[in-house]
MMTF fields as JSON, N, C-alpha, C and O atoms, coordinates in Angstrom:
{
  "mmtfVersion": "1.0.0",
  "mmtfProducer": "UNKNOWN",
  "numBonds": 271,
  "numAtoms": 272,
  "numGroups": 68,
  "numChains": 1,
  "numModels": 1,
  "chainsPerModel": [1],
  "groupsPerChain": [68],
  "chainIdList": ["A"],
  "bondAtomList": [4, 2, 8, 6, 12, 10, 16, 14, 20, 18, 24, 22, 28, 26, 32, 30, 36, 34, 40, 38, 44, 42, 48, 46, 52, 50, 56, 54, 60, 58, 64, 62, 68, 66, 72, 70, 76, 74, 80, 78, 84, 82, 88, 86, 92, 90, 96, 94, 100, 98, 104, 102, 108, 106, 112, 110, 116, 114, 120, 118, 124, 122, 128, 126, 132, 130, 136, 134, 140, 138, 144, 142, 148, 146, 152, 150, 156, 154, 160, 158, 164, 162, 168, 166, 172, 170, 176, 174, 180, 178, 184, 182, 188, 186, 192, 190, 196, 194, 200, 198, 204, 202, 208, 206, 212, 210, 216, 214, 220, 218, 224, 222, 228, 226, 232, 230, 236, 234, 240, 238, 244, 242, 248, 246, 252, 250, 256, 254, 260, 258, 264, 262, 268, 266],
  "bondOrderList": [1, 1, 1, 1, 1, 1, 1, 1, 1, 1, 1, 1, 1, 1, 1, 1, 1, 1, 1, 1, 1, 1, 1, 1, 1, 1, 1, 1, 1, 1, 1, 1, 1, 1, 1, 1, 1, 1, 1, 1, 1, 1, 1, 1, 1, 1, 1, 1, 1, 1, 1, 1, 1, 1, 1, 1, 1, 1, 1, 1, 1, 1, 1, 1, 1, 1, 1],
  "groupList": [{"groupName": "UNK", "atomNameList": ["N", "CA", "C", "O"], "elementList": ["N", "C", "C", "O"], "formalChargeList": [0, 0, 0, 0], "bondAtomList": [1, 0, 2, 1, 3, 2], "bondOrderList": [1, 1, 2], "singleLetterCode": "X", "chemCompType": "L-PEPTIDE LINKING"}],
  "groupTypeList": [0, 0, 0, 0, 0, 0, 0, 0, 0, 0, 0, 0, 0, 0, 0, 0, 0, 0, 0, 0, 0, 0, 0, 0, 0, 0, 0, 0, 0, 0, 0, 0, 0, 0, 0, 0, 0, 0, 0, 0, 0, 0, 0, 0, 0, 0, 0, 0, 0, 0, 0, 0, 0, 0, 0, 0, 0, 0, 0, 0, 0, 0, 0, 0, 0, 0, 0, 0],
  "groupIdList": [1, 2, 3, 4, 5, 6, 7, 8, 9, 10, 11, 12, 13, 14, 15, 16, 17, 18, 19, 20, 21, 22, 23, 24, 25, 26, 27, 28, 29, 30, 31, 32, 33, 34, 35, 36, 37, 38, 39, 40, 41, 42, 43, 44, 45, 46, 47, 48, 49, 50, 51, 52, 53, 54, 55, 56, 57, 58, 59, 60, 61, 62, 63, 64, 65, 66, 67, 68],
  "secStructList": [7, 7, 6, 6, 2, 2, 2, 2, 2, 2, 2, 2, 2, 6, 7, 7, 1, 5, 7, 7, 5, 7, 2, 2, 2, 2, 2, 2, 2, 2, 1, 1, 7, 7, 7, 6, 6, 2, 2, 2, 2, 6, 6, 6, 6, 2, 2, 2, 2, 7, 7, 7, 7, 7, 3, 3, 6, 6, 6, 6, 3, 3, 7, 7, 5, 7, 7, 7],
  "xCoordList": [2.841, 3.007, 2.982, 3.596, 2.042, 2.532, 2.969, 3.278, 2.91, 4.254, 3.544, 4.016, 1.978, 0.988, 0.527, -0.24, 0.852, 0.283, 0.11, -0.702, 1.343, 1.75, 0.041, -0.868, -0.124, -1.402, -2.784, -3.671, -2.689, -4.122, -4.446, -5.254, -3.493, -3.507, -4.09, -5.312, -3.317, -3.456, -5.572, -6.493, -5.576, -6.611, -8.141, -9.073, -7.586, -8.521, -9.031, -9.885, -7.907, -7.98, -8.884, -9.615, -8.643, -9.633, -10.964, -11.675, -11.207, -12.982, -13.642, -14.594, -13.362, -14.106, -14.668, -14.199, -15.679, -16.979, -16.317, -16.671, -15.381, -15.316, -13.969, -13.884, -13.019, -12.038, -10.473, -9.716, -10.28, -9.051, -7.731, -7.546, -6.879, -5.053, -4.479, -4.729, -3.491, -2.81, -1.628, -1.112, -1.046, 0.109, 1.129, 1.507, 1.861, 2.563, 1.927, 2.746, 1.057, 0.472, 0.504, 0.633, 0.358, 0.738, 1.302, 1.415, 2.782, 4.128, 4.138, 4.553, 3.803, 4.674, 4.521, 5.171, 2.886, 2.026, 2.808, 3.324, 2.819, 3.651, 4.807, 5.239, 5.927, 7.033, 7.369, 8.017, 6.924, 7.01, 6.192, 4.968, 6.661, 6.417, 4.529, 4.252, 3.9, 2.505, 3.436, 4.276, 2.998, 3.082, 2.265, 1.481, 2.346, 1.435, 0.951, -0.173, 1.66, 1.903, 0.483, -0.45, 0.513, -0.764, -2.441, -3.35, -2.04, -3.691, -3.857, -4.973, -2.552, -2.731, -3.01, -4.043, -1.652, -2.343, -3.813, -3.978, -4.869, -5.417, -6.702, -7.701, -6.639, -7.33, -7.365, -8.364, -6.343, -5.758, -6.521, -6.59, -7.096, -8.098, -8.745, -8.677, -9.695, -11.2, -10.623, -11.085, -9.812, -9.45, -9.465, -9.401, -9.515, -9.385, -10.248, -10.444, -11.134, -13.569, -13.176, -13.966, -12.171, -11.794, -11.91, -12.217, -11.812, -11.95, -11.282, -10.625, -11.356, -10.117, -10.78, -10.802, -11.431, -12.364, -11.878, -10.746, -12.534, -11.795, -9.378, -8.552, -9.25, -7.439, -7.128, -6.878, -7.066, -7.603, -5.015, -4.149, -4.644, -3.624, -3.756, -3.06, -4.691, -4.412, -4.552, -3.64, -5.194, -4.784, -4.606, -5.085, -3.563, -2.468, -3.748, -3.76, -4.44, -5.329, -5.964, -6.23, -6.148, -6.678, -8.183, -8.203, -9.108, -10.451, -10.365, -10.111, -10.936, -10.697, -12.517, -12.885, -13.255, -14.438, -15.184, -15.307, -15.427, -15.544, -16.66, -17.67, -16.177, -17.329, -18.152, -17.782, -19.365, -19.941, -20.609, -21.169],
  "yCoordList": [-9.634, -9.056, -7.594, -6.845, -7.36, -5.381, -5.14, -5.72, -3.664, -3.021, -2.308, -1.88, -2.377, -2.333, -3.228, -2.831, -5.073, -5.712, -6.122, -6.799, -5.295, -5.407, -4.159, -4.531, -3.013, -2.313, -3.312, -3.885, -3.291, -3.875, -5.274, -5.061, -6.502, -7.126, -6.123, -6.238, -4.867, -4.879, -3.982, -4.057, -3.609, -3.379, -3.56, -3.047, -5.112, -6.294, -6.497, -6.099, -7.411, -7.184, -6.619, -6.918, -5.712, -4.732, -4.801, -4.511, -5.36, -5.851, -4.632, -4.909, -3.381, -2.229, -1.631, -1.768, -1.014, -1.04, -0.024, -0.125, 1.172, 2.404, 2.72, 1.935, 3.591, 4.198, 4.895, 4.13, 5.683, 6.264, 6.239, 6.253, 6.197, 6.727, 7.613, 7.822, 8.379, 8.637, 8.683, 7.585, 9.147, 9.087, 8.673, 7.752, 8.679, 8.233, 6.762, 5.85, 6.491, 5.381, 4.318, 3.326, 4.274, 3.93, 3.727, 2.551, 4.738, 4.268, 3.546, 2.41, 3.757, 2.792, 0.753, -0.26, 1.37, -0.133, -1.08, -2.146, -0.399, -0.812, -0.706, -1.254, -0.021, 0.3, 0.413, -0.412, 1.603, 2.401, 4.019, 3.919, 5.229, 6.549, 6.343, 6.161, 6.424, 6.383, 7.542, 8.361, 7.298, 8.297, 7.969, 7.024, 8.587, 8.928, 7.796, 7.652, 6.531, 5.205, 4.679, 4.056, 5.032, 4.786, 4.363, 3.661, 5.519, 5.744, 4.981, 4.873, 4.233, 3.028, 1.674, 1.055, 1.544, 0.513, 0.27, -0.941, 1.095, 1.091, 0.562, 0.456, 0.185, -0.933, -2.228, -2.448, -2.837, -4.092, -4.604, -5.764, -3.196, -3.203, -3.893, -4.885, -4.049, -5.153, -6.087, -6.52, -6.519, -7.974, -8.277, -9.466, -7.623, -7.306, -7.595, -8.393, -6.612, -6.699, -4.959, -4.207, -4.632, -2.657, -2.128, -2.659, -0.737, 0.333, 1.492, 1.455, 2.158, 3.22, 4.437, 4.744, 5.241, 6.391, 7.504, 7.763, 8.225, 9.451, 9.728, 8.927, 10.709, 10.599, 11.779, 12.325, 12.635, 14.224, 14.528, 13.9, 15.537, 15.604, 16.536, 16.293, 17.775, 18.846, 17.659, 17.489, 17.343, 16.18, 14.818, 14.024, 14.847, 13.949, 12.613, 12.54, 11.939, 11.133, 10.235, 10.787, 9.082, 8.073, 7.315, 6.696, 7.912, 6.628, 5.606, 5.62, 4.112, 2.982, 2.835, 3.152, 2.037, 1.77, -0.288, -0.393, -1.125, -2.13, -2.133, -1.446, -2.956, -3.332, -4.876, -6.043, -4.171, -5.244, -6.064, -7.073],
  "zCoordList": [31.706, 32.974, 32.832, 32.073, 33.835, 33.49, 34.613, 35.654, 33.956, 35.586, 36.89, 37.943, 36.275, 37.37, 38.087, 38.963, 37.998, 38.408, 40.344, 40.975, 40.746, 42.243, 42.299, 43.042, 41.599, 42.384, 41.674, 42.307, 40.962, 40.447, 42.256, 43.16, 42.142, 42.727, 43.998, 44.091, 45.31, 45.654, 45.399, 46.213, 44.661, 44.495, 44.896, 45.516, 43.777, 44.154, 45.651, 46.442, 45.523, 47.834, 48.581, 49.525, 47.908, 48.9, 49.129, 50.091, 47.768, 47.835, 48.446, 49.176, 48.319, 48.656, 47.23, 46.1, 47.615, 46.512, 45.992, 44.817, 46.046, 45.708, 46.634, 47.578, 46.572, 47.513, 46.836, 46.239, 46.923, 46.516, 47.317, 48.534, 46.294, 46.631, 45.998, 44.811, 46.776, 46.423, 45.407, 45.618, 44.649, 43.753, 44.469, 43.744, 45.373, 46.486, 47.066, 46.954, 47.465, 47.532, 47.111, 47.829, 45.443, 44.095, 44.19, 44.536, 43.997, 44.111, 45.247, 45.017, 46.59, 47.099, 47.331, 47.589, 46.93, 46.072, 45.12, 45.456, 43.592, 42.706, 42.634, 41.619, 43.543, 43.522, 42.453, 41.81, 42.045, 40.448, 40.607, 40.699, 40.64, 39.937, 39.133, 37.947, 39.919, 38.462, 37.416, 37.791, 36.155, 35.284, 33.884, 33.973, 32.686, 31.757, 31.662, 32.143, 30.975, 30.331, 31.372, 30.865, 32.83, 33.332, 33.076, 33.52, 31.84, 31.296, 30.193, 29.685, 29.586, 28.578, 29.711, 29.968, 30.219, 31.336, 32.456, 32.601, 33.244, 33.459, 32.957, 33.668, 31.521, 30.762, 32.008, 32.694, 32.098, 32.468, 34.089, 34.495, 34.897, 36.143, 35.806, 36.532, 34.755, 34.202, 34.697, 35.752, 34.309, 34.212, 36.046, 36.358, 36.782, 38.629, 39.181, 40.098, 38.364, 38.84, 39.119, 39.69, 38.735, 38.853, 38.248, 37.181, 38.251, 36.879, 37.346, 38.387, 36.901, 37.603, 37.056, 35.865, 38.247, 37.77, 37.877, 37.47, 38.358, 38.27, 38.511, 38.948, 38.141, 38.279, 38.228, 37.153, 39.814, 40.319, 39.625, 40.235, 38.414, 38.741, 39.865, 40.851, 39.896, 41.119, 42.65, 43.46, 42.675, 43.629, 43.999, 44.809, 42.925, 42.77, 43.554, 44.783, 42.963, 43.496, 42.251, 41.184, 42.418, 41.377, 42.813, 43.878, 41.869, 42.311, 41.144, 39.939, 42.756, 41.683, 42.799, 43.931, 41.324, 41.97, 41.298, 40.077, 41.865, 41.942, 40.472, 40.324, 39.691, 39.019, 38.466, 38.336, 38.259, 38.823, 37.973, 38.401]
}
């Protein structure tokens, strides 16, 4: 079980083609702050039908895209 499972399930339930979350929103959903390990864990999201798109450190946002 991944420390980001709650986030992956939230993304999957959104059923949106593409959307963006702030680091703060991700922390609220996942129950943990986003950190550098997110880059390693993001590959798990494809099992949920999505992928991580652009990660903006400046804007502190992460974009998610549905996989076809």
